[in-house]
C-alpha positions as CSV (number, residue, x, y, z in Angstrom):
1,M,-0.1,0.0,0.0
2,Q,1.2,3.5,-0.9
3,N,2.2,6.0,1.8
4,N,-0.6,8.6,2.0
5,E,1.9,11.5,1.4
6,Q,2.8,9.9,-1.9
7,L,-0.7,10.1,-3.2
8,E,-2.0,13.2,-4.9
9,V,-4.0,15.6,-2.6
10,W,-7.3,14.5,-3.9
11,L,-6.6,10.8,-3.1
12,R,-5.9,11.6,0.6
13,G,-9.4,12.1,1.6
14,P,-11.6,14.9,2.5
15,L,-10.2,18.0,3.9
16,P,-11.6,19.2,7.3
17,D,-14.2,21.8,7.4
18,V,-14.3,22.2,3.5
19,P,-17.9,21.7,2.2
20,D,-18.2,18.6,0.2
21,L,-18.9,20.4,-3.1
22,L,-15.8,22.5,-2.7
23,Q,-13.4,19.6,-1.9
24,P,-12.1,19.4,-5.5
25,V,-11.3,23.2,-5.4
26,A,-9.4,22.8,-2.2
27,H,-7.6,19.7,-3.4
28,A,-6.5,21.2,-6.6
29,L,-5.2,24.4,-5.0
30,L,-3.2,22.3,-2.4
31,Q,-1.9,20.0,-5.2
32,A,-0.7,23.2,-6.9
33,R,1.3,24.2,-3.9
34,E,2.9,20.8,-3.5
35,E,4.0,20.7,-7.2
36,L,5.4,24.3,-7.0
37,G,7.4,23.1,-3.9
38,I,9.6,21.0,-6.2
39,F,11.7,24.2,-6.8
40,A,11.7,25.6,-3.4
41,N,15.2,26.5,-2.3
42,A,16.4,25.2,-5.7
43,F,15.3,27.6,-8.5
44,P,18.1,29.9,-9.5
45,S,17.0,33.5,-8.9
46,K,18.9,34.6,-12.1
47,L,16.4,32.6,-14.2
48,L,13.2,33.8,-12.5
49,W,12.4,36.5,-15.0
50,E,13.8,34.8,-18.1
51,K,11.4,34.1,-21.0
52,P,12.6,31.1,-23.1
53,A,11.1,31.2,-26.6
54,N,9.3,34.3,-25.4
55,V,6.8,32.5,-23.0
56,A,5.9,33.8,-19.6
57,S,8.6,33.7,-17.0
58,V,8.5,31.6,-13.9
59,G,8.3,34.8,-11.9
60,F,5.2,35.9,-13.9
61,H,3.5,32.6,-13.3
62,L,4.1,32.7,-9.5
63,Q,2.9,36.3,-9.2
64,H,-0.1,35.6,-11.5
65,L,-1.0,32.5,-9.4
66,A,-1.4,34.7,-6.2
67,G,-3.1,37.5,-8.0
68,V,-5.7,35.4,-9.7
69,L,-6.6,33.6,-6.6
70,D,-7.0,37.0,-4.9
71,R,-9.0,38.5,-7.7
72,L,-11.4,35.5,-8.3
73,F,-12.0,34.9,-4.7
74,T,-12.8,38.6,-4.4
75,Y,-15.5,38.3,-7.2
76,A,-16.8,35.1,-5.4
77,R,-17.4,37.3,-2.3
78,E,-19.4,39.7,-4.5
79,E,-16.7,42.4,-4.2
80,S,-15.0,44.6,-6.7
81,L,-11.3,44.7,-7.0
82,S,-9.4,47.4,-5.0
83,E,-6.8,49.8,-6.3
84,S,-4.1,47.7,-4.8
85,Q,-5.4,44.5,-6.6
86,M,-5.4,46.4,-9.9
87,A,-1.8,47.7,-9.2
88,F,-0.8,44.0,-8.4
89,L,-2.3,42.9,-11.6
90,K,-0.4,45.5,-13.7
91,S,2.9,44.6,-12.0
92,E,2.7,40.9,-12.7
93,G,5.7,39.9,-14.7
94,K,8.0,42.6,-13.1
95,E,10.5,41.9,-10.3
96,P,8.7,43.3,-7.3
97,F,12.0,44.1,-5.4
98,E,15.8,43.6,-5.9
99,D,17.0,40.0,-5.2
100,C,13.4,38.6,-5.3
101,T,13.6,34.8,-5.2
102,Y,11.4,31.9,-6.2
103,N,10.8,31.2,-2.5
104,H,9.6,34.9,-1.9
105,L,7.0,34.5,-4.7
106,L,6.1,30.9,-3.5
107,D,5.3,32.3,-0.1
108,Q,3.2,35.0,-1.5
109,F,1.2,32.4,-3.4
110,S,1.1,30.1,-0.3
111,N,-0.2,33.0,1.8
112,Q,-3.0,33.7,-0.7
113,L,-3.8,30.0,-1.0
114,E,-4.4,29.9,2.8
115,I,-6.7,32.9,2.5
116,A,-8.6,31.1,-0.2
117,L,-8.8,27.9,1.9
118,K,-10.4,29.9,4.7
119,Q,-12.9,31.4,2.4
120,L,-13.7,27.8,1.1
121,R,-14.2,26.7,4.6
122,D,-16.6,29.7,5.3
123,T,-18.6,29.2,2.0
124,S,-22.2,28.0,2.4
125,P,-23.0,25.4,-0.2
126,D,-26.4,27.1,-0.5
127,T,-24.7,30.0,-2.3
128,L,-22.9,27.9,-5.0
129,T,-25.6,28.4,-7.8
130,E,-25.9,32.2,-7.1
131,I,-24.8,34.6,-9.7
132,R,-21.5,36.3,-9.4
133,Y,-20.1,39.0,-11.6
134,V,-16.6,39.0,-13.0
135,G,-14.7,42.2,-13.9
136,R,-15.6,45.7,-14.8
137,A,-17.8,44.2,-17.6
138,M,-19.8,42.3,-15.0
139,V,-19.8,39.1,-16.9
140,P,-22.1,36.7,-15.1
141,S,-20.9,33.4,-13.7
142,T,-21.9,31.4,-10.6
143,H,-20.3,31.2,-7.2
144,L,-19.2,27.7,-7.9
145,G,-18.0,28.6,-11.4
146,L,-15.6,31.3,-10.0
147,L,-14.2,28.9,-7.4
148,F,-13.8,26.1,-9.9
149,H,-12.2,28.4,-12.4
150,A,-9.7,29.6,-9.7
151,A,-8.7,26.0,-9.2
152,E,-8.4,25.0,-12.8
153,H,-6.7,28.3,-13.8
154,T,-4.1,27.8,-11.0
155,Q,-3.5,24.2,-12.2
156,R,-3.0,25.4,-15.8
157,H,-0.4,27.9,-14.8
158,V,1.4,25.5,-12.5
159,G,1.9,23.3,-15.5
160,Q,3.2,26.1,-17.5
161,L,5.5,27.2,-14.7
162,L,7.0,23.7,-14.3
163,V,7.7,23.2,-18.0
164,T,9.3,26.7,-18.3
165,A,11.4,26.1,-15.1
166,K,12.7,22.7,-16.5
167,V,13.5,24.3,-19.9
168,L,15.4,27.1,-18.1
169,I,17.3,24.8,-15.6
170,S,18.2,22.3,-18.3
171,G,19.6,25.2,-20.5
172,S,21.4,27.0,-17.8
173,G,24.2,24.5,-17.6
174,N,25.4,25.3,-21.1
175,G,24.6,29.0,-21.1
176,S,21.5,28.7,-23.3
177,A,18.0,28.7,-22.0
178,S,16.4,27.7,-25.4
179,N,17.6,24.0,-25.5
């Protein structure tokens, strides 16, 4: 039998205090954090903002992961984005401070993920089919639709980040990030 920690998060059983219908959202977010952890304390800071083949940088993906969770969960609470959220959106892809590391950005994502998990635990399943509006254009979705999209969007960017990171690391040994 496999060690429980070797299983993907969704196979480890229900998460305490998360409503049943939101378990897949919580599982996907926690899985994302675990997968991003592969490069904790190991990803070279000099490669964080590199764009091999002009794809988004690892740094961008980490910033975007935190920002999207914040924004989508804000809409799920039926709130509009604040000025600071808009400023964060505009700064995604730019080094936030000198000597920023993978771990700094991973911590930022992890902190936002904890906020999202608390919101999931506090979400009443009775609200999941209620309409929620996205963005300035007020595009209608549902509460569940927003939460589900936050999870799948996170997973999509984690996959892109992992591929980009592996390309960069494999190319850094010979001076070329495009191999």
